[in-house]
N, C-alpha and C positions, 0 to 999 in steps of 0.2 A: 232109376229111370221113371219119368213121369208116365202115368197111365194115359193112353191116347183117348181122344173123345170117341164116343160110340159112333158106329157107322150110321150115316143118315139113311132113313127109310126112303126108298125110291118108289116111284109109281110103277116101275118095271123092275122087279127083283132080278130078272135075267139079263139086264143091260150091263154085261160084265166089263165092257170097256171102261165105264165110268165109276164103277164101285170103288170106293176108297178104303184102304186099310192103313191108317196112319201109324200103326204099330211097327211098320217096317222102317220107320224113320224116327229119329229123336225129335220129339215135338219142341218147337221153339217157344220161348217165353214171348208173350204179346209184345213187350217192349224191345225184343230183339228182331222182330220181323221187319224186313225191308219191303218197300213198295216196288222194288225191282227184283224179279225172281228169274234166274236163269234155269232153263230146262236142260238137264243132262240127258243126251240121247243114248248114252251107254252107262247107265247108273251102276254104282258099285255096291248097292245094297240089295237085299233079297226081294225078289218080286213076289207078289201075291199070285198064285196059280189057280186056275179054274178051267172047267170045261163047259161047253154049252149045256143048258138043261136038256134032258132027253127029248122033250117035246119040241125043242128048237133045232136039234141035230137033223141034218139031211143026209150027209155022207162024210166019210172019213172019221178021224178021231182028233179034232183040233185041240191043242192046248193053248190056253190064253195066259199071258203073263202081264201083270200090271205093276208099273213102278209109279205109284202116286207121289207127286212132287209138290203140289200146292193145293190148298183148300181155302177159299175165300167166301165172303158174304154168308157166313153161317153155314158153310159147306154147300152152298147152292151153286158155286163155280168151282169145278175140279179140273186140275191140269196134271198131266204126266205123260208117260210113255207106255204104250201097249203093244204087245206082240202076239201073233197067232201063227200056228203051224198050219199046213194045208188041210183043208176041209171045207165043208159047206154047211151053213146054218141060217135059220131065219133071224133077221134083224128087225126089231120093233122098237122104235124110239119112245113111244108114248108121249109124254109131255117134255121130253128132253131135247135140247138143241145141242148138237155136237159138231164142232169144227175138227177136221183131221188134216194132218200134213204127213204124207208118206215119206219115211226116211229110207226104207229099203223094202224090197219085195214087190209082189204083184197081186192085185186083187181085182175081182169083177164084182160089181154091185148092181143087182137088178131090182129096180123099184117095182113094187106090185102094180101091174097094169101099165108099166112104162118100159123104157129101154134099158139095156145093160150098158154100164159104163166101166171102163178099165182105168185103174189108177196104179201108178208106179212111182219110184223114187222121184221126189221133187214136186209131185202133184198134191194139190190141196182141194178139199171139198167140204160141204156142209150137209149134214142130215138134219132136217128141220123136225120140230114136233109133229107127230102124226106119221112120220116115215115108217113104212113097212116094206120089206123086201127080202132078198136073199143075198148074203155075203159069202162070196167064194174066195178063199185064199188059195191062189194058184202056187205061189212061192212064199215061203215064210215072210210075213210082213211085219214091219215095225213102224209105228206112227206116233206122232205127238198128238194128243187129244186135249181139247178144252170142252167140257160139258157144262151146260147151264141148265139148272133145274128151276121150275116155278117155285 
């Protein structure tokens, strides 16, 4: 098996949605890579598991699972599926742009100094660079994510 590329250093090491660990997939040879990539919402390979950093945790004991499925532009664009069990934590995007499409579950996202918005299956949203707030997973949530780094 080919050794996966090293994990890209992020401006926010606790941005667990977008951290990629390509060791969970067989890397493709450059000449085998298609420019059309399907995202499997129920992947059959092992997810990368993590918890929020202690300083980010507000309540509960959420478990995060990430199924990284594509890395492009020198790993500056990451795509995959992410899941979180109920709990509440601080979400800070730093310089990251993240598009999310909720596949299942229910979350509330409260922007610092702003309103609280609720998202459920079928909803999509963007968290822009500089976003800071609280992510509350009410029901185990699964989403497709696209993260873009500077």
